[in-house]
C-alpha positions in Angstrom: 174.7 145.6 -17.6 178.3 144.4 -17.8 179.4 143.4 -21.3 181.0 140.0 -21.7 184.4 140.2 -23.5 185.1 137.6 -26.2 187.5 134.9 -25.1 191.0 135.3 -26.4 192.8 132.4 -28.2 194.9 131.8 -25.1 191.8 131.6 -22.9 190.1 129.2 -25.3 193.1 127.0 -25.2 193.3 127.1 -21.4 189.6 126.3 -21.1 190.0 123.4 -23.6 192.8 121.8 -21.6 191.0 122.5 -18.4 188.0 120.6 -19.6 190.2 117.7 -20.8 192.0 117.6 -17.5 188.7 117.7 -15.5 187.3 114.9 -17.6 190.5 112.8 -17.2 190.3 113.3 -13.4 186.7 112.3 -13.3 187.5 109.1 -15.2 190.3 107.9 -13.0 189.3 104.5 -11.6 190.8 101.8 -9.4 189.4 98.6 -8.0 190.4 99.3 -4.4 191.1 102.7 -2.9 192.7 102.9 0.6 192.8 106.1 2.6 195.7 105.8 5.0 199.0 104.2 4.3 199.6 103.0 7.8 200.4 99.5 8.9 196.9 98.2 8.0 196.5 100.3 4.9 199.8 99.3 3.4 199.3 95.6 4.1 195.8 95.9 2.5 197.3 97.5 -0.6 200.1 94.9 -1.0 197.7 92.0 -0.6 195.0 93.3 -2.9 197.6 94.2 -5.6 199.3 90.8 -5.4 195.9 89.3 -6.1 195.7 91.2 -9.3 193.5 94.2 -8.6 194.4 97.8 -9.2 195.0 99.7 -6.0 195.6 103.3 -4.9 196.8 104.3 -1.4 196.3 108.0 -0.3 198.7 108.8 2.5 199.2 112.3 4.1 202.9 111.7 5.1 205.8 110.9 2.8 206.1 107.4 4.4 204.3 104.1 4.6 203.7 102.3 7.8 201.8 104.6 10.1 202.5 103.6 13.8 205.3 101.3 12.7 207.3 104.0 11.0 205.7 107.5 10.8 204.9 107.4 14.5 208.2 105.8 15.4 206.8 102.8 17.3 209.5 100.6 15.9 209.5 97.9 18.6 207.1 95.1 17.6 204.7 93.9 20.3 203.7 90.3 20.0 203.3 87.6 17.4 207.0 86.6 17.6 206.1 82.9 17.3 203.4 83.6 14.6 205.2 85.3 11.7 202.0 85.6 9.8 201.9 86.7 6.1 203.1 90.2 5.5 204.3 90.6 9.1 206.5 87.6 8.6 207.9 89.0 5.3 208.5 92.4 6.9 210.4 90.7 9.8 212.5 88.6 7.5 213.4 91.7 5.5 214.6 93.3 8.8 216.6 90.2 9.6 218.2 90.4 6.1 219.0 94.1 6.5 220.5 94.0 10.0 222.0 90.5 10.0 219.6 88.1 11.6 217.2 87.8 14.6 219.8 88.6 17.2 220.7 91.8 15.5 217.2 93.2 16.0 216.7 91.9 19.6 218.3 95.0 21.0 215.8 96.2 23.5 214.1 94.2 26.3 210.5 95.2 25.3 210.5 93.3 22.1 212.2 90.6 20.0 212.2 92.8 17.0 213.3 96.5 17.0 214.4 98.6 14.1 215.0 102.1 12.9 211.7 103.7 11.6 213.4 104.9 8.4 214.5 101.4 7.7 211.0 100.1 8.2 209.7 102.7 5.8 212.2 101.7 3.1 211.3 98.0 3.5 207.5 98.7 3.3 208.0 100.8 0.2 210.0 98.0 -1.4 207.3 95.5 -0.6 204.7 97.9 -2.0 206.6 98.4 -5.3 204.1 96.7 -7.4 202.9 97.8 -10.9 199.3 97.8 -10.0 199.7 99.5 -6.6 199.9 103.3 -6.8 200.8 105.5 -3.8 200.0 109.2 -3.5 202.0 110.8 -0.7 201.1 114.1 0.8 197.5 113.3 -0.3 194.5 114.6 1.6 191.0 113.5 0.8 188.5 116.4 0.5 185.3 114.6 -0.4 183.9 111.0 -0.2 180.7 110.2 -2.1 178.8 106.9 -2.5 178.1 106.2 -6.2 176.4 103.2 -7.9 178.7 100.2 -7.5 181.3 102.0 -5.3 182.7 105.4 -4.2 184.2 108.5 -5.6 186.9 110.2 -3.6 188.3 113.7 -4.3 191.7 114.5 -3.0 194.5 117.1 -3.1 198.2 116.6 -3.7 200.7 119.4 -4.1 197.8 121.8 -4.8 196.4 119.7 -7.6 192.8 118.4 -7.4 192.1 114.8 -8.1 189.1 112.5 -8.3 189.1 108.7 -8.2 186.3 106.2 -8.6 186.7 102.9 -6.8 184.7 99.7 -6.3 185.9 99.1 -2.8 186.9 101.8 -0.3 189.0 100.9 2.8 189.5 103.0 5.9 193.2 102.7 6.8 193.3 105.9 8.9 194.9 105.8 12.4 191.7 106.9 14.2 188.8 105.6 11.9 188.3 109.0 10.4 186.1 107.7 7.5 183.5 106.0 9.6 181.3 109.1 10.3 181.8 110.3 6.7 180.5 107.2 5.0 177.6 106.7 7.4 179.0 103.6 9.1 178.0 103.1 12.7 180.8 103.1 15.2 181.7 103.0 18.9 184.1 105.3 20.6 185.6 105.2 24.1 184.7 102.7 26.8 181.7 100.5 26.3 179.4 99.7 29.2 178.9 96.3 30.8 175.4 96.3 29.4 176.6 96.9 25.9 179.2 94.2 25.8 178.3 91.7 28.5 182.0 91.9 29.6 182.3 91.5 33.4 185.3 93.9 33.4 183.6 96.7 31.5 182.5 99.9 33.4 178.9 100.2 34.5 178.4 103.2 32.2 179.9 104.0 28.8 182.1 107.0 28.3 184.2 108.6 25.6 187.5 108.1 27.3 190.3 106.9 24.9 193.7 105.6 25.7 196.7 107.9 26.2 198.6 108.6 23.0 202.4 109.1 22.7 204.6 111.3 20.7 207.6 109.1 20.3 211.2 110.4 20.0 214.2 108.6 18.6 217.5 109.3 20.3 220.9 108.5 19.1 224.1 107.8 21.1 226.6 110.1 19.6 229.3 109.0 22.1 231.3 112.3 22.0 228.6 114.8 22.0 229.7 118.3 20.9 227.7 121.4 20.0 223.9 121.7 20.2 222.9 119.3 17.5 220.2 117.0 18.8 220.2 118.8 22.1 216.7 119.8 23.3 216.0 123.3 24.7 213.8 123.5 27.8 210.3 123.4 26.4 207.6 125.9 27.5 205.8 124.6 30.6 208.5 122.1 31.5 208.0 120.4 34.8 210.8 118.0 35.9 208.5 116.6 38.6 206.4 114.9 35.9 209.3 112.6 35.1 210.8 112.0 38.5 209.7 108.4 38.8 210.6 107.3 35.3 213.5 105.2 36.6 211.8 103.9 39.7 209.5 100.9 39.5 208.4 98.6 42.2 208.7 94.9 41.7 205.6 93.2 40.3 204.4 96.1 38.2 203.7 95.9 34.4 207.3 95.6 33.2 208.8 94.1 36.4 211.4 95.9 38.4 213.4 98.6 36.6 216.5 99.0 38.6 218.0 102.1 37.0 217.7 104.7 34.3 219.9 102.9 31.8 217.6 99.9 32.0 214.6 102.3 31.4 216.3 103.5 28.2 217.2 100.0 27.0 213.5 99.3 27.0 213.4 100.6 23.4 217.0 100.3 22.4 217.2 100.1 18.6 220.0 98.9 16.3 222.9 101.3 15.5 223.0 102.9 18.9 219.5 104.5 18.8 216.7 104.5 21.3 212.9 104.6 21.0 211.4 106.8 23.7 208.0 105.4 24.2 208.0 105.0 28.0 204.6 104.8 29.9 205.8 105.2 33.5 206.3 108.9 34.3 207.4 109.2 30.6 205.9 110.6 27.5 202.4 109.1 27.4 199.9 112.0 27.0 196.1 112.1 27.4 194.3 113.9 24.6 190.5 113.8 24.6 190.4 114.0 20.8 186.8 112.8 20.4 185.6 116.1 21.8 188.0 118.3 19.8 187.8 120.0 16.4 190.5 119.3 13.9 192.2 122.6 14.8 192.0 122.0 18.5 193.4 118.5 18.1 196.4 119.8 16.2 197.1 122.4 18.9 196.9 119.7 21.6 199.2 117.4 19.6 201.8 120.2 19.7 201.4 120.1 23.5 202.0 116.3 23.4 205.1 116.8 21.4 206.4 119.4 23.9 205.7 116.9 26.6 207.9 114.4 24.9 210.6 117.0 24.3 210.4 117.8 28.0 211.1 114.1 28.7 214.1 114.2 26.3 215.3 117.4 28.1 215.0 115.6 31.4 216.9 112.6 30.1 219.7 114.8 28.8 219.9 117.4 31.6 218.5 115.8 34.8 219.6 112.2 34.2 222.9 113.2 32.6 222.7 111.3 29.3 224.1 114.2 27.3 225.4 111.8 24.7 221.8 110.9 23.7 220.6 113.4 21.1 217.6 113.6 18.8 218.5 111.4 15.8 218.1 112.6 12.2 215.6 109.7 11.8 212.7 111.6 10.3 213.0 114.2 7.5 211.1 116.8 9.7 212.2 120.2 10.9 212.3 119.2 14.5 213.4 115.5 14.0 210.2 114.3 15.5 207.9 111.7 14.0 205.3 112.7 11.3 202.4 111.6 13.5 201.6 110.7 17.1 201.0 107.2 18.2 197.2 106.8 18.6 196.4 103.7 20.5 192.7 103.9 19.9 190.3 104.8 17.1 186.6 104.9 16.3 185.6 101.3 16.2 183.1 100.3 13.4 179.9 98.5 14.2 180.4 95.4 12.1 178.7 92.1 11.1 180.5 90.7 14.2 181.3 92.4 17.5 184.3 90.8 19.2 184.4 91.1 23.0 186.6 89.8 25.8 184.3 86.8 26.3 185.1 85.6 22.8 188.8 85.9 23.4 188.7 84.2 26.8 186.7 81.1 25.6 187.1 81.0 21.8 185.8 77.5 21.3 182.5 78.3 23.1 181.6 80.4 20.0 182.0 79.8 16.3 183.6 83.2 15.4 187.1 81.5 15.4 186.0 79.5 12.3 186.0 82.7 10.3 189.4 83.9 11.5 191.5 86.1 9.2 194.3 87.5 11.5 195.9 86.4 14.8 197.4 88.0 17.9 198.9 86.9 21.2 199.5 90.2 23.1 197.8 90.7 26.5 195.0 93.3 26.8 197.1 96.3 27.5 195.6 99.8 28.0 197.3 103.1 28.8 195.2 105.4 31.0 197.8 106.7 33.6 197.6 110.3 32.3 193.8 110.7 32.7 192.6 110.9 36.3 189.0 110.5 35.1 189.6 107.1 33.7 188.0 104.2 35.6 190.5 102.0 37.5 190.2 98.7 35.6 192.9 96.1 35.8 193.0 95.4 32.0 196.3 93.6 32.0 194.9 90.9 34.3 192.1 90.0 31.9 193.6 86.7 31.0 193.1 85.5 27.4 195.0 82.9 25.2 196.2 83.9 21.8 193.3 84.6 19.5 192.1 85.2 16.0 189.9 87.9 14.6 186.7 87.1 12.7 186.2 88.3 9.2 182.9 90.0 10.1 184.7 92.5 12.3 186.1 94.1 9.1 182.7 94.4 7.3 180.2 97.1 8.4 176.6 96.4 9.4 175.1 98.2 6.4 177.5 100.4 4.5 178.2 98.6 1.1 181.6 98.3 -0.6 183.4 99.6 2.4 185.9 97.9 4.7 188.2 98.8 7.6 191.9 97.8 8.0 193.3 99.4 11.1 192.5 99.9 14.8 189.0 100.7 13.7 187.6 97.1 13.4 184.5 96.0 15.2 185.8 95.1 18.7 185.0 96.2 22.2 187.1 98.9 23.9 188.6 96.2 26.1 189.6 94.0 23.2 191.1 97.0 21.4 193.9 96.8 24.0 195.3 93.8 22.2 194.1 94.1 18.6 195.8 97.5 18.3 199.3 96.1 18.2 201.4 96.3 15.0 201.6 92.7 13.8 197.9 92.3 14.4 197.1 95.4 12.4 199.3 94.2 9.6 197.3 91.0 9.6 194.0 92.9 9.7 195.2 95.0 6.7 196.3 91.9 4.8 192.9 90.3 5.3 191.1 93.5 4.3 193.1 93.5 1.1 192.3 89.8 0.4 188.6 90.4 1.1 188.5 93.5 -1.2 190.4 91.8 -4.0 188.1 88.7 -3.8 185.0 90.9 -3.9 186.3 92.6 -7.1 187.5 89.4 -8.8 184.2 87.6 -8.0 182.0 90.6 -8.9 180.5 90.7 -5.4 180.1 93.1 -2.5 182.3 92.2 0.5 179.4 90.9 2.6 178.6 88.4 -0.2 182.1 87.0 -0.5 183.0 83.4 0.6 184.8 83.5 3.9 186.5 80.3 3.0 187.9 81.9 -0.2 189.3 84.8 1.7 190.9 82.5 4.3 192.4 80.3 1.6 194.0 83.3 -0.2 195.5 84.3 3.2 196.8 80.7 3.7 198.4 80.8 0.3 200.2 84.0 1.4 201.5 82.1 4.5 199.2 84.0 6.8 197.7 82.4 9.9 194.0 82.1 10.3 194.3 80.1 13.5 196.7 81.2 16.3 198.6 77.9 16.5 202.2 78.7 17.4 203.3 75.1 16.6 202.1 75.1 13.0 204.8 77.0 11.1 204.3 78.3 7.5 207.3 76.2 6.3 205.6 73.0 7.4 204.2 71.1 4.4 201.1 70.4 6.5 200.6 74.1 7.6 197.6 74.8 5.4 195.9 71.5 6.2 196.3 72.0 9.9 195.1 75.6 9.7 192.1 74.5 7.7 191.2 71.6 9.9 191.6 73.9 12.9 189.4 76.6 11.4 186.8 73.9 10.5 186.6 72.9 14.2 187.3 69.2 13.4 190.4 69.4 15.7 190.6 72.2 18.3 193.7 73.6 19.9 194.5 74.4 23.5 195.1 78.0 24.6 196.6 79.5 27.7 197.3 83.0 29.0 201.1 83.2 29.2 203.1 86.2 30.4 203.4 88.8 27.5 202.9 86.3 24.7 199.8 84.3 25.1 199.7 80.9 23.4 197.5 78.4 21.6 198.8 75.0 20.7 197.7 72.5 18.0 200.0 69.7 19.1 200.7 68.2 15.6 202.4 65.1 17.0 199.6 64.1 19.5 197.6 61.0 18.7 194.0 61.8 17.8 191.2 59.6 19.4 188.4 58.2 17.2 185.9 60.0 19.4 187.6 63.4 19.0 187.7 63.2 15.2 184.2 61.7 15.0 182.7 64.6 17.0 184.6 67.2 14.9 183.3 65.7 11.7 179.6 65.4 12.6 178.6 68.9 11.5 180.0 68.1 8.0 179.0 64.4 7.8 175.8 63.8 9.8 175.7 60.2 8.5 178.6 59.4 10.9 176.2 59.7 13.9 175.7 56.0 14.0 179.4 55.1 13.7 180.8 53.8 17.1 183.8 55.8 18.1 186.1 55.0 21.1 188.7 56.8 23.0 191.6 54.9 21.4 193.8 56.3 18.7 192.3 56.8 15.3 193.6 54.6 12.4 193.3 54.6 8.7 191.0 51.6 9.1 188.6 53.7 11.2 188.7 56.6 8.6 187.9 54.0 5.9 184.8 52.9 7.9 183.8 56.5 8.2 184.1 57.0 4.4 181.9 54.0 3.8 179.3 55.5 6.2 179.5 58.7 4.3 178.8 56.9 1.0 182.3 57.0 -0.3 184.1 54.0 -1.8 187.5 53.1 -0.5 190.0 50.2 -0.3 193.5 49.7 1.0 195.0 51.0 -2.3 192.9 54.2 -1.9 194.2 54.8 1.6 197.8 54.1 0.5 197.4 56.6 -2.3 196.0 59.1 0.2 199.0 58.5 2.5 201.4 59.1 -0.4 199.6 62.2 -1.7 199.6 63.7 1.8 203.4 63.3 2.0 203.1 61.5 5.3 206.2 60.0 6.8 206.7 56.4 7.9 205.4 53.1 6.6 201.6 53.0 6.0 199.4 50.3 7.5 195.8 50.5 8.4 196.2 49.8 12.1 198.7 52.6 12.7 197.5 55.3 15.2 197.5 58.7 13.6 198.6 62.0 15.0 197.0 65.4 14.4 199.3 66.4 11.5 198.5 63.1 9.7 194.7 63.3 10.5 194.7 66.9 9.3 196.3 66.0 5.9 194.0 63.0 5.3 190.8 64.7 6.4 191.6 67.8 4.4 192.3 65.7 1.3 189.3 63.3 1.3 186.6 65.0 3.4 187.3 68.6 2.6 185.3 70.2 5.5 186.9 73.6 4.7 184.9 73.7 1.5 181.6 74.1 3.5 180.5 77.7 3.5 180.0 79.7 6.7 178.0 82.8 7.7 179.7 85.7 9.6 178.8 84.0 12.9 180.8 80.9 11.9 177.7 78.7 11.4 177.5 76.4 8.5 175.3 77.7 5.7 174.4 74.1 4.7 175.4 70.8 6.2 
C-alpha cells in the first residue's frame, strides 16, 4: 500500500489559493452572456449594456464584428435608406473617420465600404462600456442549464473560467450552440411541405450556401519584392477563374465589361480591394453539416487556398502585379481570421418566418411584432455545388420587411436567445436576413430583449413585445421598414408605433437591389382608413360612420366621444400643440399620416395594447 506523504507548506499554500481561485471562478456572474462577438453578438452586447445590465462577450478571435470585420466582408449589403440603430451609428462613425458618405462609396456593390481593421476599431469603441466585458481568444468548453439561467465554462490563454448568467445568447456564425442547449433547429433547404413556399424544393436536404474566404488586396503602385505576392497554391487550376471578368448582360450584377470593373466591385478606401467575387471567383462549397470539427478546419484551409489561387490568378494571369495582399489582419498569412459563412443552423422559434410572410406582410400580423428591418433581395450562393437544386432565388420578389420578435425566441429552451444568422426563418428567407445590417439589427433586438427580461425579472418569452420595441425606438432603431420615416424626424417614433399597430399601413414594392416600403407621411388619411385601423383597439367605433374623405380633428373628436373620452376644441388645440404639429390648427383641416400618427399615438395609445408572438392582441 502506497504511503501518503504529508503536504509541505508550499503545497498547502498552493492548494489554499487554488481553492480560493476555483471558488471565485464559480461565483462569476453576469446578467447576459453572449458567445460570439460577431455582428449580432456585438450589437446585442452593446444594447444590453446600454440598458444597464452586466454583459460578457466570449469571442474566439481578437476582433469584434464577425463577418463585418474578422471575415473581411466590409461592403455593406442593404439598408442604405434605413440607418437603423447600431447600424446607423456604425455607419456614421465610418463617415466621420473617412470624411463623409462619398468617401466610403468606393465600390459599385455597396454605398458603404471600409477597411475591416477600421470597422473593428469602431466596434470596439462602441463596445467600450463599463458593464460590457469582452474576452478575446475565449473558447467555451461546457454549457450547462442551471436554475434561473446557465453556467458556461471557458478557456482563455490556458486559464479555466466559469460564468453564471441569467440569459445566454448564441452569437456564433453558424448557430453552434443550438444542439448544445437542446434547442430545435433547421439546417439546409426546407421542403415545400415544411414551409408552404411555392419556391422551395419538393424534398428537404442539408445543402447550405457556398462560403467565401475573403482576401483584402492593396494597390502598392510601385510593387517591388515579394511582399504581398502570392505563390502558386497547391492544386491551382487557372481554368476555375477564366470567366471571372466575363459576364453576359442581364445576369445578377449586370454586364461586367472588364477585369478592372470586376475588381472595383469591392473597392475599399485607401486603395484596397475586397475580393469576394461569386462569378468564377472565390466562393467555395463546404458541406460543413456533415463534417467533424477537424474535417471542417481542413476544408477551410482548402477554401483559403482556393482564394489564394484567385489572388494568384489576378496577379499573374490578369497582370495586376501592383495588387498585393494587404497587412489588414494581424495573421501570419494576412488572411481573415474566419471564413464568411452565409448560412447557419436556424433555430425553431416561437415564430417561423417564410417567404410568404415577406411577400405579403400585411396579410399576417407578424409585422406588428417587428424588431429589425431589411431590404436586400433573397440572394443565395450555390454556384459551386452541382448537387444544389436550380432555384431562381433572386427572382422571388419581396418588398422591404421586418423580422418578428418570436424568431429570436426558441420554442421551449428557457433563458436562451439567438442573435445572428441563426434566427427562426426558412432557408429561402435566410438569403436576405443574413446580410450585415440586418444581423446588426437582430443582435440589437436580442440585447434589448435580454436586458428587458433581466430588468423585469422575467424569462424572454414572458417579456412585453411592446416594451422591447419601445426600447429599440428610443435607440433610433426601426421596427417597421419605412424608408421615409427618418430617425431625426420628431414624428419618427409615433409613425413607427402607429405602423406597428396596424392603424396605418405602408405600401411595399420589390425594387432592384434595395426593396422598399413607404409610409407616405404627407399623404392625407381618409376617415375610413383610420376608422378601420382603430377598430381592433376601440370596438366602440364600429357604429361611427366613416367616409372616404380626409380625416379631420372634428372626426377624431367624434371618435373620442364614441370611445367614452371627453373632449372639446381646447383639448384638440392642446393635442395639436403637444404633438408639435405645423401650421394653423382648425377642426376642419384634413390631416396627413404624420399628423394622424402623432395625434393617435398621444390620445388613443394603440401601441400600449399587448401582443402575443403571432401579433394578435392579447386583450381588446
